[in-house]
DRENDO-1510 file (C-alpha; in Angstrom, 1 decimal, always signed):
<recs>
REC; n; res; u; v; w
REC; 1; MET; -15.2; +32.3; -15.9 .
REC; 2; GLU; -15.6; +29.4; -13.6 .
REC; 3; GLN; -17.6; +26.6; -15.0 .
REC; 4; THR; -20.7; +24.8; -13.1 .
REC; 5; SER; -21.5; +22.3; -15.4 .
REC; 6; ALA; -20.3; +18.5; -16.0 .
REC; 7; ILE; -17.8; +20.1; -18.5 .
REC; 8; VAL; -15.3; +20.5; -15.4 .
REC; 9; LEU; -15.0; +16.6; -15.7 .
REC; 10; ILE; -13.5; +16.8; -19.3 .
REC; 11; PRO; -9.8; +17.5; -18.2 .
REC; 12; THR; -9.8; +14.5; -15.7 .
REC; 13; LEU; -11.4; +12.2; -18.2 .
REC; 14; ILE; -8.8; +13.3; -20.7 .
REC; 15; VAL; -5.8; +12.8; -18.1 .
REC; 16; LEU; -7.1; +9.1; -17.3 .
REC; 17; LEU; -7.5; +8.1; -20.9 .
REC; 18; THR; -4.4; +9.7; -22.1 .
REC; 19; ALA; -2.5; +8.1; -19.3 .
REC; 20; ILE; -3.9; +4.6; -19.8 .
REC; 21; ILE; -3.2; +4.9; -23.9 .
REC; 22; THR; +0.2; +6.5; -23.8 .
REC; 23; HIS; +1.5; +5.0; -20.3 .
REC; 24; ARG; +3.1; +8.6; -19.9 .
REC; 25; PRO; +1.6; +10.2; -16.8 .
REC; 26; VAL; +3.8; +13.6; -17.2 .
REC; 27; ALA; +2.6; +14.4; -20.6 .
REC; 28; SER; -0.9; +13.1; -19.6 .
REC; 29; LEU; -1.2; +15.6; -16.7 .
REC; 30; ILE; +0.4; +18.4; -18.9 .
REC; 31; ILE; -2.5; +17.6; -21.6 .
REC; 32; GLY; -5.0; +17.8; -19.0 .
REC; 33; VAL; -3.5; +21.3; -17.5 .
REC; 34; ILE; -3.8; +22.5; -21.1 .
REC; 35; SER; -7.3; +21.5; -22.0 .
REC; 36; GLY; -8.5; +22.8; -18.2 .
REC; 37; ILE; -6.9; +26.2; -19.2 .
REC; 38; LEU; -8.8; +26.1; -22.4 .
REC; 39; LEU; -12.0; +25.8; -20.5 .
REC; 40; HIS; -11.3; +28.3; -18.3 .
REC; 41; SER; -9.3; +31.1; -20.4 .
REC; 42; PRO; -8.6; +30.2; -23.8 .
REC; 43; SER; -7.3; +33.4; -24.5 .
REC; 44; ASN; -4.8; +33.4; -22.4 .
REC; 45; LEU; -3.2; +30.0; -22.6 .
REC; 46; LEU; +0.5; +30.6; -22.5 .
REC; 47; SER; +0.3; +33.1; -19.6 .
REC; 48; SER; -2.0; +30.8; -17.8 .
REC; 49; PHE; +0.2; +27.8; -18.1 .
REC; 50; SER; +3.2; +30.1; -17.0 .
REC; 51; ASP; +1.5; +31.4; -13.9 .
REC; 52; ILE; +0.5; +27.9; -12.7 .
REC; 53; SER; +3.7; +26.6; -13.4 .
REC; 54; LEU; +5.4; +29.2; -11.1 .
REC; 55; GLU; +2.8; +29.1; -8.7 .
REC; 56; VAL; +3.1; +25.6; -8.3 .
REC; 57; MET; +6.9; +25.5; -7.8 .
REC; 58; GLN; +6.5; +28.4; -5.6 .
REC; 59; ASP; +4.3; +26.3; -3.4 .
REC; 60; PRO; +5.9; +25.3; +0.1 .
REC; 61; GLN; +4.2; +22.0; -0.4 .
REC; 62; ILE; +5.7; +21.2; -3.4 .
REC; 63; ALA; +9.2; +22.5; -2.1 .
REC; 64; TRP; +8.8; +20.5; +0.6 .
REC; 65; VAL; +7.9; +17.2; -1.2 .
REC; 66; ILE; +11.0; +17.8; -3.6 .
REC; 67; ILE; +13.4; +18.2; -0.6 .
REC; 68; VAL; +12.3; +15.3; +1.2 .
REC; 69; CYS; +12.0; +13.0; -1.8 .
REC; 70; GLY; +15.4; +14.2; -2.9 .
REC; 71; LEU; +17.1; +13.7; +0.3 .
REC; 72; MET; +15.3; +10.5; +1.0 .
REC; 73; GLY; +16.8; +9.0; -2.4 .
REC; 74; SER; +20.3; +10.4; -1.1 .
REC; 75; LEU; +20.3; +8.8; +2.2 .
REC; 76; PHE; +19.2; +5.5; +0.7 .
REC; 77; TYR; +22.0; +5.4; -2.2 .
REC; 78; LEU; +24.5; +6.2; +0.6 .
REC; 79; LEU; +22.9; +3.1; +2.5 .
REC; 80; ILE; +23.5; +1.2; -0.7 .
REC; 81; ALA; +27.1; +2.5; -1.0 .
REC; 82; THR; +28.0; +1.4; +2.4 .
REC; 83; GLY; +26.5; -2.1; +2.2 .
REC; 84; GLY; +23.8; -1.7; +4.6 .
REC; 85; VAL; +21.0; -2.5; +2.1 .
REC; 86; GLU; +22.7; -5.4; +0.9 .
REC; 87; ALA; +23.1; -6.7; +4.2 .
REC; 88; PHE; +19.6; -6.1; +5.3 .
REC; 89; THR; +18.6; -8.0; +2.1 .
REC; 90; HIS; +20.7; -10.9; +3.1 .
REC; 91; ALA; +19.3; -10.9; +6.7 .
REC; 92; MET; +15.8; -10.6; +5.3 .
REC; 93; SER; +16.6; -13.7; +2.9 .
REC; 94; ARG; +17.3; -15.7; +5.7 .
REC; 95; HIS; +13.7; -15.3; +7.0 .
REC; 96; ALA; +12.1; -14.9; +3.9 .
REC; 97; ASN; +12.9; -18.2; +2.6 .
REC; 98; THR; +10.0; -18.7; +0.6 .
REC; 99; ARG; +7.8; -16.8; -2.1 .
REC; 100; ASN; +5.0; -16.2; +0.6 .
REC; 101; LYS; +7.2; -15.3; +3.5 .
REC; 102; SER; +9.0; -12.7; +1.5 .
REC; 103; LEU; +5.6; -11.1; +0.6 .
REC; 104; LEU; +4.4; -11.2; +4.1 .
REC; 105; ILE; +7.6; -10.0; +5.5 .
REC; 106; THR; +7.2; -7.1; +3.0 .
REC; 107; TRP; +3.8; -6.5; +4.4 .
REC; 108; LEU; +4.8; -6.5; +7.7 .
REC; 109; LEU; +7.5; -4.1; +7.4 .
REC; 110; GLY; +5.1; -1.9; +5.6 .
REC; 111; LEU; +2.7; -2.0; +8.7 .
REC; 112; ALA; +5.8; -1.2; +11.1 .
REC; 113; MET; +7.0; +1.8; +9.0 .
REC; 114; PHE; +3.8; +4.1; +9.9 .
REC; 115; LEU; +5.5; +7.4; +10.3 .
REC; 116; ASP; +5.2; +8.7; +6.9 .
REC; 117; ASP; +4.0; +7.3; +3.8 .
REC; 118; TYR; +6.7; +8.7; +1.7 .
REC; 119; LEU; +9.4; +7.1; +4.3 .
REC; 120; ASN; +7.4; +3.7; +3.9 .
REC; 121; ALA; +7.4; +3.8; +0.4 .
REC; 122; ILE; +10.8; +4.5; -0.4 .
REC; 123; VAL; +12.5; +2.3; +2.4 .
REC; 124; ILE; +10.4; -1.0; +2.0 .
REC; 125; GLY; +10.5; -0.8; -1.8 .
REC; 126; ASN; +14.0; -0.3; -2.1 .
REC; 127; SER; +15.2; -3.0; +0.7 .
REC; 128; MET; +12.7; -5.6; -0.6 .
REC; 129; LYS; +12.9; -5.8; -4.2 .
REC; 130; LYS; +16.2; -8.3; -4.2 .
REC; 131; VAL; +14.4; -10.4; -1.7 .
REC; 132; THR; +11.1; -10.8; -3.8 .
REC; 133; ASP; +13.4; -10.8; -6.9 .
REC; 134; LYS; +14.8; -14.0; -5.9 .
REC; 135; PHE; +11.4; -15.9; -5.8 .
REC; 136; LYS; +10.5; -14.4; -9.2 .
REC; 137; VAL; +7.9; -11.8; -7.8 .
REC; 138; SER; +6.8; -9.5; -10.2 .
REC; 139; ARG; +7.8; -6.0; -9.4 .
REC; 140; SER; +4.2; -5.0; -9.6 .
REC; 141; MET; +3.2; -7.3; -6.8 .
REC; 142; LEU; +6.1; -5.9; -4.8 .
REC; 143; ALA; +5.0; -2.3; -5.6 .
REC; 144; TYR; +1.3; -3.1; -4.7 .
REC; 145; ILE; +2.2; -4.3; -1.4 .
REC; 146; VAL; +4.3; -1.4; -0.9 .
REC; 147; ASP; +1.5; +1.2; -1.8 .
REC; 148; SER; -0.8; -0.7; +0.0 .
REC; 149; THR; +0.9; -0.5; +3.2 .
REC; 150; ALA; +1.9; +3.2; +2.6 .
REC; 151; ALA; -1.2; +5.9; +3.1 .
REC; 152; PRO; -3.6; +3.0; +4.4 .
REC; 153; THR; -1.2; +2.1; +7.3 .
REC; 154; CYS; -0.1; +5.7; +7.9 .
REC; 155; VAL; -3.7; +7.0; +8.2 .
REC; 156; LEU; -4.8; +4.4; +10.6 .
REC; 157; VAL; -1.9; +5.2; +13.2 .
REC; 158; PRO; -2.5; +8.3; +15.2 .
REC; 159; LEU; +1.3; +8.8; +15.4 .
REC; 160; SER; +2.1; +9.8; +11.7 .
REC; 161; THR; +2.2; +12.7; +9.5 .
REC; 162; TRP; -1.4; +12.1; +8.2 .
REC; 163; ALA; -2.5; +12.2; +11.7 .
REC; 164; VAL; -0.8; +15.6; +12.7 .
REC; 165; TYR; -2.1; +17.0; +9.5 .
REC; 166; PHE; -5.8; +16.1; +9.5 .
REC; 167; SER; -6.1; +17.0; +13.3 .
REC; 168; VAL; -5.0; +20.7; +12.5 .
REC; 169; ILE; -7.7; +20.7; +9.8 .
REC; 170; LEU; -10.5; +19.2; +11.9 .
REC; 171; GLU; -9.6; +21.8; +14.7 .
REC; 172; SER; -10.3; +24.6; +12.2 .
REC; 173; THR; -14.0; +23.5; +12.0 .
REC; 174; GLU; -16.5; +24.9; +14.6 .
REC; 175; TYR; -17.2; +21.5; +16.0 .
REC; 176; VAL; -13.7; +20.3; +17.0 .
REC; 177; SER; -11.9; +22.3; +19.8 .
REC; 178; ILE; -8.3; +23.3; +19.5 .
REC; 179; GLY; -6.2; +20.7; +21.1 .
REC; 180; GLU; -8.7; +18.0; +20.4 .
REC; 181; GLY; -7.9; +17.3; +16.9 .
REC; 182; ILE; -6.3; +14.0; +17.8 .
REC; 183; LYS; -8.7; +12.8; +20.1 .
REC; 184; TYR; -11.4; +13.1; +17.1 .
REC; 185; TYR; -9.1; +11.4; +14.8 .
REC; 186; ILE; -8.5; +8.5; +17.0 .
REC; 187; SER; -12.4; +8.2; +17.6 .
REC; 188; ALA; -12.6; +8.3; +13.7 .
REC; 189; ILE; -10.2; +5.3; +13.1 .
REC; 190; PRO; -12.7; +2.2; +13.6 .
REC; 191; TYR; -14.7; +3.9; +10.7 .
REC; 192; MET; -11.9; +4.2; +8.2 .
REC; 193; PHE; -13.1; +1.2; +6.3 .
REC; 194; TYR; -11.2; +1.6; +3.1 .
REC; 195; PRO; -7.5; +1.5; +4.7 .
REC; 196; ILE; -8.4; -1.4; +6.9 .
REC; 197; ILE; -9.9; -3.5; +4.0 .
REC; 198; ALA; -7.2; -2.4; +1.6 .
REC; 199; LEU; -4.5; -3.7; +4.3 .
REC; 200; ILE; -6.4; -7.0; +5.0 .
REC; 201; LEU; -6.6; -7.8; +1.6 .
REC; 202; VAL; -2.9; -7.3; +0.7 .
REC; 203; PRO; -2.0; -10.9; +2.6 .
REC; 204; PHE; -4.6; -12.7; +0.9 .
REC; 205; VAL; -3.8; -11.1; -2.8 .
REC; 206; ALA; +0.2; -11.9; -1.9 .
REC; 207; THR; -0.1; -15.5; -0.8 .
REC; 208; GLY; -2.8; -16.6; -3.6 .
REC; 209; ARG; -6.0; -16.7; -1.3 .
REC; 210; PHE; -7.7; -13.9; -3.3 .
REC; 211; PRO; -7.3; -14.7; -7.1 .
REC; 212; LEU; -5.1; -12.8; -9.2 .
REC; 213; PHE; -7.0; -11.3; -12.1 .
REC; 214; GLY; -6.5; -8.3; -14.9 .
REC; 215; PRO; -3.0; -6.9; -15.5 .
REC; 216; MET; -1.8; -8.1; -12.2 .
REC; 217; LYS; -2.1; -12.0; -13.3 .
REC; 218; LYS; -0.3; -11.5; -16.4 .
REC; 219; GLU; +2.5; -9.3; -14.9 .
REC; 220; GLU; +3.1; -12.5; -12.1 .
REC; 221; LEU; +3.0; -15.0; -14.8 .
REC; 222; MET; +5.4; -13.3; -17.0 .
REC; 223; ALA; +7.8; -13.0; -13.7 .
REC; 224; ARG; +7.5; -16.5; -13.1 .
REC; 225; ASN; +8.4; -17.6; -16.4 .
REC; 226; LYS; +11.6; -15.5; -17.0 .
REC; 227; LYS; +14.9; -14.7; -15.3 .
REC; 228; ASN; +14.3; -11.9; -12.5 .
REC; 229; GLU; +14.7; -8.5; -13.5 .
REC; 230; GLU; +17.9; -6.6; -13.1 .
REC; 231; LEU; +17.9; -3.8; -10.7 .
REC; 232; LYS; +18.2; -0.5; -12.7 .
REC; 233; ASN; +20.8; +0.7; -10.3 .
REC; 234; GLU; +22.8; -2.4; -10.7 .
REC; 235; ASN; +25.9; -1.1; -12.0 .
REC; 236; PHE; +26.0; +1.7; -9.4 .
REC; 237; VAL; +25.7; -0.9; -6.5 .
REC; 238; ARG; +28.4; -2.8; -7.7 .
REC; 239; LYS; +30.8; +0.0; -7.8 .
REC; 240; ASN; +30.1; +1.5; -4.4 .
REC; 241; ARG; +29.0; -1.4; -2.4 .
REC; 242; ARG; +31.3; -2.7; +0.2 .
REC; 243; GLY; +30.7; -6.4; +0.0 .
REC; 244; SER; +28.9; -9.1; +1.8 .
REC; 245; ASN; +30.8; -8.1; +5.6 .
REC; 246; ALA; +28.9; -5.0; +5.7 .
REC; 247; SER; +26.9; -4.6; +8.9 .
REC; 248; ILE; +22.9; -4.7; +9.1 .
REC; 249; TRP; +23.4; -1.8; +11.5 .
REC; 250; ASN; +24.7; +0.4; +8.6 .
REC; 251; PHE; +21.1; +0.2; +7.3 .
REC; 252; ILE; +19.1; -0.2; +10.7 .
REC; 253; LEU; +20.6; +2.6; +12.9 .
REC; 254; PRO; +20.3; +5.5; +10.0 .
REC; 255; ILE; +16.5; +4.5; +9.6 .
REC; 256; LEU; +15.8; +4.3; +13.2 .
REC; 257; MET; +17.6; +7.8; +13.7 .
REC; 258; LEU; +15.5; +9.3; +11.0 .
REC; 259; ILE; +12.4; +7.8; +12.6 .
REC; 260; VAL; +13.3; +9.1; +16.2 .
REC; 261; ILE; +14.5; +12.8; +15.2 .
REC; 262; SER; +11.3; +13.2; +12.8 .
REC; 263; TRP; +9.3; +12.1; +15.9 .
REC; 264; PHE; +11.2; +14.5; +18.1 .
REC; 265; TYR; +10.3; +17.3; +15.5 .
REC; 266; GLU; +6.8; +16.5; +16.0 .
REC; 267; ILE; +6.8; +14.2; +12.8 .
REC; 268; ASP; +8.6; +16.7; +10.7 .
REC; 269; LEU; +10.4; +14.6; +7.9 .
REC; 270; LEU; +12.2; +17.3; +6.6 .
REC; 271; LYS; +13.9; +18.0; +9.8 .
REC; 272; GLY; +14.4; +14.4; +10.3 .
REC; 273; ILE; +16.2; +13.6; +7.2 .
REC; 274; ILE; +18.4; +16.7; +6.9 .
REC; 275; SER; +19.6; +16.0; +10.6 .
REC; 276; THR; +20.0; +12.1; +9.9 .
REC; 277; LEU; +22.3; +13.1; +6.9 .
REC; 278; LEU; +24.1; +15.8; +8.9 .
REC; 279; ILE; +24.9; +13.2; +11.6 .
REC; 280; ILE; +25.5; +10.0; +9.8 .
REC; 281; LEU; +27.7; +11.2; +6.9 .
REC; 282; PRO; +30.7; +12.3; +9.3 .
REC; 283; ILE; +30.3; +9.0; +11.4 .
REC; 284; MET; +30.4; +6.8; +8.4 .
REC; 285; LEU; +33.6; +9.1; +7.0 .
REC; 286; GLY; +35.2; +9.1; +10.5 .
REC; 287; LEU; +34.8; +5.2; +10.6 .
REC; 288; LYS; +36.0; +4.8; +7.3 .
REC; 289; ILE; +32.7; +2.9; +6.1 .
REC; 290; ILE; +33.0; +4.8; +3.1 .
REC; 291; ASP; +35.4; +7.5; +1.6 .
REC; 292; MET; +34.2; +11.1; +0.9 .
REC; 293; ASN; +34.3; +11.0; -2.9 .
REC; 294; ARG; +32.0; +7.6; -2.9 .
REC; 295; ALA; +29.7; +9.2; -0.4 .
REC; 296; PHE; +29.1; +12.4; -2.1 .
REC; 297; ASP; +28.5; +10.1; -5.3 .
REC; 298; ALA; +25.9; +8.4; -3.7 .
REC; 299; ILE; +24.1; +11.4; -2.4 .
REC; 300; LEU; +24.1; +13.3; -5.8 .
REC; 301; GLU; +22.8; +9.8; -7.5 .
REC; 302; GLY; +20.3; +9.2; -5.2 .
REC; 303; PHE; +18.9; +13.0; -5.3 .
REC; 304; LYS; +19.2; +12.7; -9.5 .
REC; 305; ILE; +17.3; +9.4; -9.5 .
REC; 306; MET; +14.0; +10.8; -7.5 .
REC; 307; ILE; +13.6; +13.5; -10.5 .
REC; 308; PRO; +11.3; +11.5; -12.9 .
REC; 309; PRO; +9.1; +10.6; -10.0 .
REC; 310; LEU; +9.0; +14.2; -8.8 .
REC; 311; MET; +8.3; +15.6; -12.5 .
REC; 312; ILE; +5.1; +13.4; -11.9 .
REC; 313; VAL; +4.2; +15.0; -8.7 .
REC; 314; VAL; +4.9; +18.6; -9.8 .
REC; 315; ALA; +2.6; +17.9; -12.7 .
REC; 316; ALA; -0.1; +16.6; -10.7 .
REC; 317; PHE; -0.1; +20.0; -8.5 .
REC; 318; MET; -0.5; +21.7; -11.7 .
REC; 319; PHE; -3.4; +19.7; -12.5 .
REC; 320; LYS; -4.8; +20.2; -8.9 .
REC; 321; ASN; -4.5; +23.9; -9.5 .
REC; 322; ILE; -6.4; +23.8; -12.9 .
REC; 323; ASN; -9.0; +21.9; -11.4 .
REC; 324; ASP; -9.5; +24.2; -8.7 .
REC; 325; GLN; -10.0; +27.1; -11.0 .
REC; 326; ILE; -12.6; +25.6; -13.3 .
REC; 327; GLY; -14.4; +24.8; -10.0 .
REC; 328; LEU; -14.3; +20.7; -10.0 .
REC; 329; PRO; -14.5; +20.5; -6.1 .
REC; 330; GLN; -17.5; +22.9; -5.9 .
REC; 331; TYR; -19.1; +20.9; -8.8 .
REC; 332; VAL; -18.8; +17.5; -7.3 .
REC; 333; ILE; -20.0; +18.7; -3.7 .
REC; 334; GLU; -23.0; +20.5; -5.1 .
REC; 335; THR; -23.9; +17.5; -7.6 .
REC; 336; MET; -23.9; +15.3; -4.4 .
REC; 337; LYS; -25.9; +17.6; -1.9 .
REC; 338; PRO; -29.5; +16.5; -3.4 .
REC; 339; LEU; -28.6; +12.8; -2.7 .
REC; 340; LEU; -27.5; +13.2; +0.9 .
REC; 341; SER; -29.5; +11.2; +3.6 .
REC; 342; PRO; -28.4; +10.2; +7.2 .
REC; 343; GLN; -28.1; +6.9; +5.9 .
REC; 344; LEU; -26.4; +7.4; +2.6 .
REC; 345; PHE; -24.3; +10.3; +3.7 .
REC; 346; PRO; -21.1; +8.2; +4.6 .
REC; 347; VAL; -21.0; +6.1; +1.2 .
REC; 348; ILE; -21.8; +9.3; -0.7 .
REC; 349; VAL; -19.1; +11.2; +1.0 .
REC; 350; PHE; -16.7; +8.2; +0.4 .
REC; 351; ILE; -17.5; +7.7; -3.0 .
REC; 352; SER; -17.5; +11.4; -4.1 .
REC; 353; MET; -14.5; +12.5; -2.3 .
REC; 354; ALA; -12.7; +9.2; -3.4 .
REC; 355; PHE; -13.2; +10.4; -7.0 .
REC; 356; MET; -12.0; +13.9; -6.3 .
REC; 357; SER; -9.1; +12.7; -4.3 .
REC; 358; PHE; -8.3; +10.3; -7.4 .
REC; 359; ALA; -9.2; +13.1; -10.2 .
REC; 360; THR; -7.1; +15.7; -8.7 .
REC; 361; ALA; -4.3; +13.6; -7.0 .
REC; 362; SER; -4.5; +15.8; -4.0 .
REC; 363; ASN; -4.7; +13.5; -0.7 .
REC; 364; TRP; -4.2; +16.4; +1.4 .
REC; 365; GLY; -4.2; +19.8; +0.0 .
REC; 366; ILE; -8.0; +19.3; -1.2 .
REC; 367; TYR; -9.4; +18.5; +2.2 .
REC; 368; VAL; -8.6; +22.1; +3.6 .
REC; 369; ILE; -11.3; +23.1; +1.5 .
REC; 370; ILE; -13.8; +20.0; +1.4 .
REC; 371; ILE; -13.5; +19.0; +5.6 .
REC; 372; PRO; -15.1; +22.7; +6.5 .
REC; 373; ILE; -18.0; +21.8; +3.9 .
REC; 374; VAL; -18.9; +18.3; +4.5 .
REC; 375; MET; -18.5; +18.4; +8.5 .
REC; 376; PRO; -21.5; +21.0; +8.7 .
REC; 377; LEU; -23.7; +18.8; +6.2 .
REC; 378; GLY; -23.1; +15.6; +8.3 .
REC; 379; VAL; -23.9; +17.3; +11.4 .
REC; 380; ALA; -26.9; +18.8; +10.2 .
REC; 381; LEU; -28.2; +15.2; +9.2 .
REC; 382; ASP; -27.3; +14.0; +12.7 .
REC; 383; VAL; -24.5; +11.9; +11.3 .
REC; 384; PRO; -22.0; +10.8; +14.2 .
REC; 385; ILE; -18.7; +13.2; +13.9 .
REC; 386; PRO; -16.3; +10.1; +14.1 .
REC; 387; LEU; -18.2; +8.5; +11.1 .
REC; 388; ILE; -18.1; +11.7; +8.9 .
REC; 389; ILE; -14.2; +11.7; +9.7 .
REC; 390; GLY; -13.6; +8.3; +8.8 .
REC; 391; SER; -15.6; +8.3; +5.5 .
REC; 392; VAL; -13.5; +11.5; +4.5 .
REC; 393; LEU; -10.2; +10.2; +5.6 .
REC; 394; SER; -11.0; +6.8; +3.8 .
REC; 395; ALA; -11.6; +8.8; +0.7 .
REC; 396; SER; -8.1; +10.5; +0.8 .
REC; 397; SER; -6.6; +7.1; +1.8 .
REC; 398; PHE; -8.4; +5.6; -1.7 .
REC; 399; GLY; -7.0; +8.8; -3.6 .
REC; 400; SER; -3.3; +8.1; -2.3 .
REC; 401; HIS; -3.4; +4.5; -3.1 .
REC; 402; ALA; -5.2; +4.3; -6.2 .
REC; 403; CYS; -4.7; +7.3; -8.2 .
REC; 404; PHE; -2.1; +6.8; -11.4 .
REC; 405; TYR; -0.3; +10.1; -10.5 .
REC; 406; THR; -0.2; +10.7; -6.8 .
REC; 407; ASP; +2.9; +11.1; -5.2 .
REC; 408; ALA; +2.4; +7.8; -3.0 .
REC; 409; THR; +1.7; +5.7; -6.2 .
REC; 410; VAL; +4.6; +7.2; -8.1 .
REC; 411; LEU; +7.2; +6.7; -5.2 .
REC; 412; ALA; +6.2; +3.0; -4.5 .
REC; 413; ALA; +6.9; +2.3; -8.2 .
REC; 414; GLN; +10.2; +4.2; -8.2 .
REC; 415; ALA; +11.5; +2.3; -5.1 .
REC; 416; SER; +10.0; -1.2; -6.3 .
REC; 417; GLY; +11.7; -0.6; -9.7 .
REC; 418; VAL; +8.7; -0.7; -11.8 .
REC; 419; ASP; +7.1; +1.9; -14.3 .
REC; 420; THR; +4.7; +4.2; -12.8 .
REC; 421; MET; +1.7; +3.3; -15.1 .
REC; 422; LYS; +2.3; -0.3; -15.1 .
REC; 423; HIS; +1.9; -0.3; -11.3 .
REC; 424; ALA; -1.1; +2.0; -11.3 .
REC; 425; LEU; -2.9; -0.4; -13.8 .
REC; 426; THR; -1.9; -3.5; -12.1 .
REC; 427; GLN; -3.0; -2.2; -8.7 .
REC; 428; ILE; -6.3; -0.4; -9.5 .
REC; 429; PRO; -8.4; -3.6; -9.7 .
REC; 430; TYR; -7.5; -4.7; -5.8 .
REC; 431; ALA; -8.2; -0.9; -4.8 .
REC; 432; LEU; -11.5; -1.0; -6.3 .
REC; 433; VAL; -12.2; -4.2; -4.7 .
REC; 434; ALA; -11.4; -2.7; -1.5 .
REC; 435; ALA; -13.3; +0.5; -2.2 .
REC; 436; ILE; -16.4; -1.6; -3.3 .
REC; 437; ILE; -16.4; -3.6; +0.1 .
REC; 438; ALA; -15.8; -0.4; +2.0 .
REC; 439; SER; -18.8; +1.3; +0.2 .
REC; 440; LEU; -21.1; -1.8; +1.0 .
REC; 441; ALA; -19.7; -1.4; +4.8 .
REC; 442; TYR; -20.5; +2.2; +4.8 .
REC; 443; ILE; -24.0; +1.6; +3.7 .
REC; 444; VAL; -24.9; -1.4; +6.1 .
REC; 445; PHE; -23.0; +0.4; +9.0 .
REC; 446; ALA; -25.0; +3.5; +8.6 .
REC; 447; PHE; -28.4; +2.0; +8.0 .
REC; 448; VAL; -27.8; +0.2; +11.5 .
REC; 449; VAL; -26.4; +2.7; +13.4 .
REC; 450; VAL; -27.5; +6.2; +12.0 .
</recs>
């Protein structure tokens, strides 16, 4: 039977505490799923766990994530094997000739890779870690920059997978007509305070103008006092790369092709990555940039390397499923309703939905339910629709950026070569700083304008 009290928060608290103590996100999420099942239907633990597992694995969204991320890994390892990544790294090294420049270039590349947060995290993290390693930048700092320019960048650009997805959801409400979703999305961009602040904060943290503190300070001190970390795939790279004479275009052209094709297919990254591999592989083989054996070894190795982070994503989807069953979204919304007023609406929506997104690791799926509920509440309080949308999307961006086990966090950590929990714990203080500033901005703005 669906729970309606604060008891529905227990699985989330268990997951967070277990993840912090054990640094094992998959195990923590599975424990959270089991605790949720025990709350919901304790007599059917085994059958419920089995049903949730099958339901998640049959979900088109999780299938999309697995295929896209796996093939992205394959593409990147193919570019490593052809020497394209190494050539790109050498080119970046010539411009990133100081520590601060290497981090600022990473930030700028993240801003430029606005099409999709998965593409952003995988490409920027993998291509820049050797550059930042040279200046003894901790992998945690690199992962923070990569993650901070993934979802926060994509949510602010109306030509991204985020814009397409949320425009469709907006059009499902009675307040946004069919075909006007993107127009309302654009009108809400100035009110997306969290991603704006998170992006602005990055260069200040990276260059030391904002003080290091917490676990990040420890990681940076350790990195500066020891030899650079070796890449986990170093042996694979040595065995497969073509050497320093490889062309930078071996990297740039496939990435540009991926972006253009995905855009052509209405920002469908799945069609984009499949098409890119089908086009570039015969070209590389025909030009003898790589032989068939090494090419297929790279493709298989790249897909395989994505399996550990994908396990976390699957477990996170299972956790979201049980949270939906025990009624966590409804509990949070009902708890917040009595607190709503025109002036406090934006900040309460931002904080409560940010918690929801963080707790469930759902940056997209949960908003199919939430937006049709939040929109009428805001309109009834005479809150401007762009401000409503901006506060909701800011919350979604926070969840993607800050959650310990969300897909963006996992992929940023994987691409940057750092443990997922280490990345999450070093990043969260800065995400909270941005969230606090954003909350204050919503309060001030709402009292002045609403």
